[in-house]
C-alpha positions as semicolon CSV with decimal commas, in nm:
position;residue;x (nm);y (nm);z (nm)
1;X;0,603;-2,166;-10,468
2;X;0,725;-2,139;-10,841
3;X;1,085;-2,138;-10,724
4;X;1,024;-2,460;-10,530
5;X;0,892;-2,641;-10,838
6;X;1,189;-2,519;-11,047
7;X;1,426;-2,645;-10,784
8;X;1,256;-2,985;-10,773
9;X;1,283;-3,019;-11,154
10;X;1,660;-2,977;-11,130
11;X;1,684;-3,282;-10,901
12;X;1,773;-3,626;-11,037
13;X;1,489;-3,858;-11,111
14;X;1,565;-4,087;-10,819
15;X;1,551;-3,796;-10,583
16;X;1,219;-3,687;-10,721
17;X;1,073;-4,034;-10,657
18;X;1,197;-4,042;-10,296
19;X;1,066;-3,695;-10,230
20;X;0,726;-3,784;-10,373
21;X;0,706;-4,089;-10,146
22;X;0,792;-3,889;-9,837
23;X;0,533;-3,628;-9,924
24;X;0,267;-3,893;-9,977
25;X;0,341;-4,056;-9,641
26;X;0,319;-3,720;-9,462
27;X;-0,015;-3,642;-9,616
28;X;-0,151;-3,982;-9,511
29;X;-0,037;-3,925;-9,148
30;X;-0,193;-3,582;-9,135
31;X;-0,527;-3,658;-9,302
32;X;-0,599;-4,005;-9,158
33;X;-0,622;-4,018;-8,760
34;X;-0,461;-4,298;-8,575
35;X;-0,661;-4,574;-8,405
36;X;-0,592;-4,437;-8,051
37;X;-0,724;-4,093;-8,147
38;X;-1,029;-4,241;-8,307
39;X;-1,094;-4,460;-8,008
40;X;-1,056;-4,161;-7,780
41;X;-1,324;-3,969;-7,966
42;X;-1,560;-4,261;-7,937
43;X;-1,494;-4,322;-7,564
44;X;-1,767;-4,112;-7,395
45;X;-2,055;-4,280;-7,568
46;X;-1,911;-4,629;-7,596
47;X;-1,764;-4,634;-7,245
48;X;-2,087;-4,498;-7,096
49;X;-2,287;-4,773;-7,265
50;X;-2,040;-5,030;-7,138
51;X;-2,044;-4,882;-6,785
52;X;-2,424;-4,874;-6,769
53;X;-2,439;-5,238;-6,864
54;X;-2,205;-5,319;-6,575
55;X;-2,382;-5,110;-6,302
56;X;-2,552;-5,302;-6,021
57;X;-2,886;-5,180;-5,877
58;X;-2,903;-5,028;-5,522
59;X;-2,529;-4,963;-5,523
60;X;-2,361;-4,624;-5,462
61;X;-2,089;-4,537;-5,722
62;X;-1,855;-4,238;-5,734
63;X;-1,884;-4,062;-6,071
64;X;-1,562;-3,896;-6,189
65;X;-1,588;-3,522;-6,215
66;X;-1,498;-3,541;-6,589
67;X;-1,820;-3,738;-6,658
68;X;-2,060;-3,511;-6,453
69;X;-2,286;-3,283;-6,651
70;X;-2,210;-2,929;-6,535
71;X;-2,508;-2,720;-6,423
72;X;-2,521;-2,342;-6,422
73;X;-2,515;-2,186;-6,073
74;X;-2,860;-2,089;-5,942
75;X;-2,915;-1,747;-5,776
76;X;-3,042;-1,804;-5,422
77;X;-3,340;-1,592;-5,321
78;X;-3,373;-1,548;-4,941
79;X;-3,644;-1,378;-4,737
80;X;-3,547;-1,112;-4,486
81;X;-3,627;-1,354;-4,203
82;X;-3,393;-1,619;-4,354
83;X;-3,123;-1,358;-4,398
84;X;-3,156;-1,260;-4,031
85;X;-3,131;-1,626;-3,931
86;X;-2,816;-1,670;-4,139
87;X;-2,665;-1,356;-3,992
88;X;-2,744;-1,475;-3,640
89;X;-2,562;-1,796;-3,712
90;X;-2,256;-1,606;-3,815
91;X;-2,257;-1,356;-3,529
92;X;-2,114;-1,476;-3,197
93;X;-2,373;-1,544;-2,927
94;X;-2,393;-1,307;-2,628
95;X;-2,214;-1,444;-2,325
96;X;-2,435;-1,506;-2,023
97;X;-2,239;-1,539;-1,699
98;X;-2,275;-1,880;-1,546
99;X;-2,349;-1,854;-1,173
100;X;-2,299;-2,093;-0,890
101;X;-2,592;-2,156;-0,658
102;X;-2,643;-1,862;-0,420
103;X;-2,517;-1,888;-0,063
104;X;-2,766;-1,753;0,195
105;X;-2,618;-1,590;0,505
106;X;-2,817;-1,515;0,821
107;X;-2,653;-1,210;0,976
108;X;-2,519;-1,279;1,324
109;X;-2,424;-1,037;1,600
110;X;-2,105;-0,854;1,504
111;X;-2,127;-0,948;1,136
112;X;-2,030;-0,697;0,866
113;X;-2,044;-0,723;0,489
114;X;-1,667;-0,778;0,486
115;X;-1,701;-1,074;0,724
116;X;-1,974;-1,232;0,512
117;X;-1,763;-1,190;0,196
118;X;-1,463;-1,346;0,370
119;X;-1,683;-1,635;0,483
120;X;-1,791;-1,677;0,122
121;X;-1,431;-1,677;-0,005
122;X;-1,443;-1,332;-0,167
123;X;-1,198;-1,045;-0,134
124;X;-1,208;-0,721;0,061
125;X;-1,145;-0,538;-0,268
126;X;-1,486;-0,655;-0,391
127;X;-1,646;-0,533;-0,068
128;X;-1,486;-0,192;-0,116
129;X;-1,606;-0,162;-0,477
130;X;-1,961;-0,259;-0,381
131;X;-1,982;-0,012;-0,094
132;X;-1,902;0,272;-0,333
133;X;-2,250;0,228;-0,482
134;X;-2,507;0,470;-0,338
135;X;-2,771;0,211;-0,242
136;X;-2,509;-0,022;-0,093
137;X;-2,356;0,263;0,107
138;X;-2,701;0,347;0,244
139;X;-2,811;-0,007;0,331
140;X;-2,513;-0,243;0,365
141;X;-2,270;-0,052;0,586
142;X;-2,481;-0,141;0,890
143;X;-2,651;-0,479;0,875
144;X;-2,848;-0,618;1,167
145;X;-2,865;-0,966;1,325
146;X;-3,138;-1,181;1,176
147;X;-3,128;-1,020;0,830
148;X;-3,070;-1,230;0,516
149;X;-2,801;-1,167;0,251
150;X;-2,763;-1,400;-0,047
151;X;-2,430;-1,400;-0,235
152;X;-2,374;-1,552;-0,581
153;X;-2,037;-1,631;-0,741
154;X;-1,945;-1,714;-1,100
155;X;-1,777;-2,040;-1,204
156;X;-1,437;-1,880;-1,137
157;X;-1,537;-1,815;-0,773
158;X;-1,559;-1,440;-0,824
159;X;-1,840;-1,214;-0,705
160;X;-2,139;-1,210;-0,942
161;X;-2,450;-1,095;-0,752
162;X;-2,585;-1,000;-0,409
163;X;-2,944;-0,989;-0,279
164;X;-3,028;-0,806;0,045
165;X;-3,383;-0,794;0,182
166;X;-3,421;-0,439;0,313
167;X;-3,783;-0,489;0,424
168;X;-4,077;-0,708;0,321
169;X;-4,132;-0,487;0,015
170;X;-3,784;-0,383;-0,103
171;X;-3,486;-0,601;-0,198
172;X;-3,148;-0,455;-0,299
173;X;-2,982;-0,639;-0,590
174;X;-2,618;-0,570;-0,683
175;X;-2,471;-0,742;-0,991
176;X;-2,130;-0,752;-1,155
177;X;-2,076;-0,814;-1,526
178;X;-1,764;-0,737;-1,730
179;X;-1,605;-0,581;-1,418
180;X;-1,891;-0,331;-1,392
181;X;-2,125;-0,311;-1,091
182;X;-2,496;-0,229;-1,119
183;X;-2,755;-0,172;-0,846
184;X;-3,134;-0,176;-0,836
185;X;-3,426;-0,205;-0,596
186;X;-3,676;-0,486;-0,656
187;X;-4,013;-0,372;-0,519
188;X;-4,300;-0,611;-0,456
189;X;-4,648;-0,521;-0,575
190;X;-4,861;-0,406;-0,279
191;X;-5,229;-0,502;-0,267
192;X;-5,476;-0,373;-0,006
193;X;-5,770;-0,590;0,097
194;X;-6,042;-0,542;0,359
195;X;-6,136;-0,778;0,641
196;X;-6,429;-0,794;0,881
197;X;-6,415;-0,889;1,250
198;X;-6,679;-0,896;1,523
199;X;-6,733;-1,040;1,870
200;X;-6,963;-1,030;2,170
201;X;-6,806;-0,961;2,508
202;X;-6,850;-1,241;2,761
203;X;-6,577;-1,173;3,018
204;X;-6,381;-0,865;2,907
205;X;-6,309;-0,657;2,601
206;X;-5,952;-0,780;2,554
207;X;-6,040;-1,150;2,543
208;X;-6,331;-1,084;2,306
209;X;-6,103;-0,890;2,071
210;X;-5,845;-1,169;2,075
211;X;-6,121;-1,422;1,995
212;X;-6,215;-1,202;1,696
213;X;-5,860;-1,240;1,561
214;X;-5,735;-0,888;1,639
215;X;-5,373;-0,818;1,728
216;X;-5,277;-0,626;2,046
217;X;-5,205;-0,318;1,835
218;X;-5,550;-0,336;1,671
219;X;-5,717;-0,383;2,011
220;X;-5,553;-0,065;2,141
221;X;-5,641;0,122;1,821
222;X;-6,007;0,017;1,848
223;X;-6,024;0,119;2,214
224;X;-5,859;0,449;2,126
225;X;-6,137;0,532;1,879
226;X;-6,406;0,510;2,148
227;X;-6,204;0,625;2,448
228;X;-6,397;0,957;2,454
229;X;-6,730;0,772;2,487
230;X;-6,655;0,444;2,665
231;X;-6,452;0,375;2,980
232;X;-6,304;0,037;2,886
233;X;-6,208;-0,040;3,245
234;X;-6,540;0,036;3,415
235;X;-6,818;0,065;3,157
236;X;-6,782;-0,271;2,977
237;X;-7,058;-0,524;3,044
238;X;-7,133;-0,880;2,937
239;X;-7,334;-0,870;2,613
240;X;-7,159;-0,561;2,478
241;X;-7,032;-0,612;2,122
242;X;-6,820;-0,457;1,852
243;X;-6,763;-0,493;1,479
244;X;-6,508;-0,342;1,245
245;X;-6,371;-0,338;0,890
246;X;-5,997;-0,293;0,856
247;X;-5,729;-0,300;0,587
248;X;-5,480;-0,578;0,526
249;X;-5,175;-0,532;0,303
250;X;-5,028;-0,808;0,086
251;X;-4,697;-0,811;-0,104
252;X;-4,707;-1,033;-0,417
253;X;-4,993;-1,229;-0,258
254;X;-4,822;-1,283;0,080
255;X;-4,968;-1,120;0,393
256;X;-4,763;-0,820;0,497
257;X;-4,937;-0,626;0,775
258;X;-5,266;-0,494;0,906
259;X;-5,363;-0,144;0,801
260;X;-5,608;0,121;0,921
261;X;-5,949;0,058;1,073
262;X;-6,195;0,188;0,811
263;X;-6,520;0,163;1,005
264;X;-6,618;0,040;1,351
265;X;-6,920;0,003;1,575
266;X;-6,927;-0,041;1,954
267;X;-7,242;-0,122;2,151
268;X;-7,198;-0,049;2,523
269;X;-7,488;-0,101;2,766
270;X;-7,736;-0,050;2,481
271;X;-7,572;0,268;2,349
272;X;-7,434;0,252;1,995
273;X;-7,116;0,436;1,896
274;X;-6,970;0,446;1,544
275;X;-6,641;0,555;1,386
276;X;-6,558;0,606;1,017
277;X;-6,217;0,695;0,876
278;X;-6,211;0,979;0,624
279;X;-5,947;1,057;0,358
280;X;-5,784;1,318;0,587
281;X;-5,689;1,039;0,828
282;X;-5,936;1,154;1,098
283;X;-6,224;0,956;1,246
284;X;-6,582;1,076;1,272
285;X;-6,912;0,926;1,379
286;X;-7,127;0,798;1,094
287;X;-7,307;1,134;1,088
288;X;-6,983;1,334;1,068
289;X;-6,905;1,434;1,430
290;X;-6,541;1,413;1,529
291;X;-6,450;1,116;1,749
292;X;-6,213;1,342;1,939
293;X;-6,417;1,499;2,215
294;X;-6,310;1,789;2,433
295;X;-6,226;1,535;2,708
296;X;-6,129;1,172;2,738
297;X;-6,297;0,970;3,012
298;X;-5,989;0,843;3,194
299;X;-5,650;1,015;3,247
300;X;-5,460;0,693;3,317
301;X;-5,445;0,327;3,209
302;X;-5,555;0,181;3,542
303;X;-5,612;-0,164;3,683
304;X;-5,904;-0,077;3,916
305;X;-6,090;0,203;4,093
306;X;-6,025;0,206;4,468
307;X;-6,271;0,483;4,547
308;X;-6,556;0,634;4,344
309;X;-6,705;0,981;4,350
310;X;-6,901;1,010;4,677
311;X;-7,008;1,338;4,839
312;X;-7,061;1,161;5,181
313;X;-6,766;0,926;5,197
314;X;-6,585;0,844;5,525
315;X;-6,222;0,949;5,492
316;X;-5,997;0,637;5,516
317;X;-5,737;0,819;5,734
318;X;-5,937;1,053;5,958
319;X;-6,255;0,842;5,972
320;X;-6,469;1,155;5,936
321;X;-6,741;1,210;5,678
322;X;-6,575;1,406;5,406
323;X;-6,686;1,436;5,045
324;X;-6,477;1,244;4,796
325;X;-6,498;1,478;4,502
326;X;-6,314;1,262;4,252
327;X;-6,226;0,910;4,145
328;X;-5,919;0,717;4,267
329;X;-5,753;0,509;3,992
330;X;-5,508;0,236;4,101
331;X;-5,210;0,153;3,876
332;X;-4,839;0,072;3,915
333;X;-4,618;0,353;4,047
334;X;-4,472;0,549;3,754
335;X;-4,768;0,493;3,520
336;X;-4,801;0,800;3,289
337;X;-5,081;1,047;3,367
338;X;-5,248;1,217;3,066
339;X;-5,428;1,550;3,044
340;X;-5,791;1,468;2,964
341;X;-5,835;1,787;2,761
342;X;-5,651;2,078;2,606
343;X;-5,587;2,374;2,835
344;X;-5,340;2,572;3,049
345;X;-5,171;2,462;3,371
346;X;-5,289;2,691;3,653
347;X;-5,107;2,502;3,931
348;X;-4,814;2,262;3,949
349;X;-4,684;2,223;4,305
350;X;-4,670;2,012;4,625
351;X;-4,837;2,011;4,966
352;X;-4,871;1,758;5,248
353;X;-5,232;1,672;5,163
354;X;-5,228;1,653;4,781
355;X;-4,864;1,557;4,740
356;X;-4,748;1,649;4,391
357;X;-5,049;1,793;4,207
358;X;-5,141;1,958;3,874
359;X;-5,453;2,169;3,802
360;X;-5,557;2,244;3,441
361;X;-5,807;2,511;3,332
362;X;-5,961;2,412;2,997
363;X;-6,195;2,711;2,954
364;X;-6,431;2,918;3,164
365;X;-6,649;2,610;3,223
366;X;-6,416;2,313;3,282
367;X;-6,122;2,247;3,518
368;X;-5,950;1,915;3,599
369;X;-5,726;1,822;3,894
370;X;-5,462;1,545;3,930
371;X;-5,330;1,458;4,280
372;X;-5,065;1,236;4,453
373;X;-4,825;1,227;4,155
374;X;-4,481;1,079;4,197
375;X;-4,336;1,333;3,953
376;X;-4,474;1,643;3,777
377;X;-4,375;1,702;3,413
378;X;-4,543;2,038;3,345
379;X;-4,507;2,384;3,497
380;X;-4,752;2,658;3,586
381;X;-4,861;2,865;3,285
382;X;-4,773;2,595;3,032
383;X;-5,021;2,520;2,750
384;X;-5,085;2,149;2,703
385;X;-5,260;1,926;2,452
386;X;-5,516;1,654;2,513
387;X;-5,338;1,328;2,597
388;X;-5,008;1,500;2,684
389;X;-4,818;1,339;2,974
390;X;-4,830;1,574;3,274
391;X;-4,675;1,345;3,536
392;X;-4,652;0,990;3,675
393;X;-4,865;0,805;3,927
394;X;-4,737;0,789;4,285
395;X;-4,831;0,796;4,654
396;X;-4,728;1,143;4,768
397;X;-4,937;1,337;5,023
398;X;-5,198;1,195;5,263
399;X;-5,276;0,854;5,106
400;X;-5,290;0,488;5,204
401;X;-5,152;0,356;4,876
402;X;-5,034;0,452;4,529
403;X;-5,313;0,590;4,311
404;X;-5,427;0,893;4,109
405;X;-5,702;1,114;4,248
406;X;-5,882;1,279;3,955
407;X;-6,143;1,557;3,982
408;X;-6,371;1,707;3,716
409;X;-6,519;2,053;3,786
410;X;-6,799;2,215;3,583
411;X;-6,873;2,584;3,655
412;X;-6,705;2,551;3,996
413;X;-6,901;2,237;4,096
414;X;-6,742;1,893;4,134
415;X;-6,900;1,633;3,907
416;X;-6,851;1,259;3,880
417;X;-6,576;1,215;3,613
418;X;-6,718;0,877;3,513
419;X;-7,075;0,990;3,445
420;X;-7,059;1,362;3,369
421;X;-7,203;1,451;3,028
422;X;-6,909;1,569;2,818
423;X;-6,943;1,848;2,561
424;X;-7,021;1,741;2,206
425;X;-6,744;1,726;1,951
426;X;-6,720;1,943;1,641
427;X;-6,863;1,824;1,310
428;X;-6,660;1,770;0,995
429;X;-6,617;2,081;0,783
430;X;-6,932;2,156;0,586
431;X;-6,740;2,153;0,254
432;X;-6,634;1,793;0,322
433;X;-6,952;1,666;0,481
434;X;-7,136;1,559;0,162
435;X;-6,839;1,355;0,042
436;X;-6,785;1,208;0,390
437;X;-7,147;1,096;0,416
438;X;-7,112;0,904;0,086
439;X;-6,808;0,723;0,225
440;X;-6,982;0,665;0,557
441;X;-7,296;0,514;0,399
442;X;-7,093;0,269;0,192
443;X;-6,874;0,154;0,482
444;X;-7,154;0,127;0,736
445;X;-7,368;-0,069;0,486
446;X;-7,075;-0,304;0,430
447;X;-7,031;-0,339;0,806
448;X;-7,399;-0,420;0,858
449;X;-7,397;-0,669;0,568
450;X;-7,103;-0,855;0,720
451;X;-7,271;-0,858;1,061
452;X;-7,579;-1,023;0,910
453;X;-7,366;-1,282;0,733
454;X;-7,187;-1,354;1,062
455;X;-7,520;-1,397;1,243
456;X;-7,644;-1,630;0,967
457;X;-7,334;-1,846;0,999
458;X;-7,340;-1,852;1,379
459;X;-7,594;-2,139;1,418
460;X;-7,403;-2,366;1,181
461;X;-7,077;-2,283;1,356
462;X;-7,235;-2,359;1,694
463;X;-7,370;-2,694;1,573
464;X;-7,030;-2,784;1,429
465;X;-6,870;-2,701;1,764
466;X;-7,128;-2,911;1,946
467;X;-7,071;-3,205;1,711
468;X;-6,698;-3,185;1,765
């Protein structure tokens, strides 16, 4: 700095004056701001006041970013539920295949799964892939006329799902998603209910049972329970009655089928017979005696009796008095003949009087004989069960028409098969009897209660019928 002053002193006076002026001007420029700079510093406040005075109410204005007051960023606090919602928005939604409306096919004669798929516009390759599944291989390789198969396709007309009703309870469902096949069985919920039925016989047992709402199968089952005690072709009288409680099965609330008879009562010519089903599937009287007797009353389902037991009958061919030691049952030729009891065949042969005949020895007391058969189905020495078919009804031997001649022998003496007192049946095992009697009391009380309700309703039903 000292050298600079010495150098300036060496300059002429005029130069010193000029230099001083230049220095003064520079200092003024540096220290005193220009008008534009000063105006610029005053702009935010002055311009804002001016702008506010010019703003119109209820009008939207765009504020330049330079004039906005910056705010510090706030830290967002989210709950776990809100976080999950945000994540779900980000994640792609699962794709649900869009299906066309199902096409229901009623299987016709000669139809196969391949034909149904072709009719639906699907390929044989899809049929092949489906039939590789175990349930499909078991159920769909052989479909029957009248069955229903419903086929669904996706929006691209490709296989998506199949529903096949196997039976009223089970439905096979086969689905395809992402080129992968799945199979499952949809099973309906089964519910068992009980129902009561009763009727009084006015003309015959069959018509009375139909009037009570029983099916043919139930009628035969009911008759079968009492076949050891009642001859339904000959013993039924007007005024006889019956009542029963039986099961009915429902699938998802829809009626499915009738089930077992749980308890039954049959009143025949003043005699009362009862049957109760136990957990072992067998039927016993209400006191525990087996319904299965040593013998059944009739060996054949007949239409009528042409000749009864008569020790002094006139023979229809010879005209002489000759005892008729059995009962002649008339039925169509070929009707099955049943053994009335368990035993051993002691004769199975043919002669000109008896035609084809079979004799069965049941024990040292009882023997039964069956004559005029069209065909014999057992041989001598063979052991047979009660109800086993031993031949068919015919007209062989000395006869005037097709029928079965049936004899019942007790200790070597012929007895009337229709009226002979049959041996009592065995009782339920003593270890099961107490439990059975509990079941029996409940069911028979329920049966009696329903009978009383039916009797109480009968007058009102009769008056309604009369009014109609």
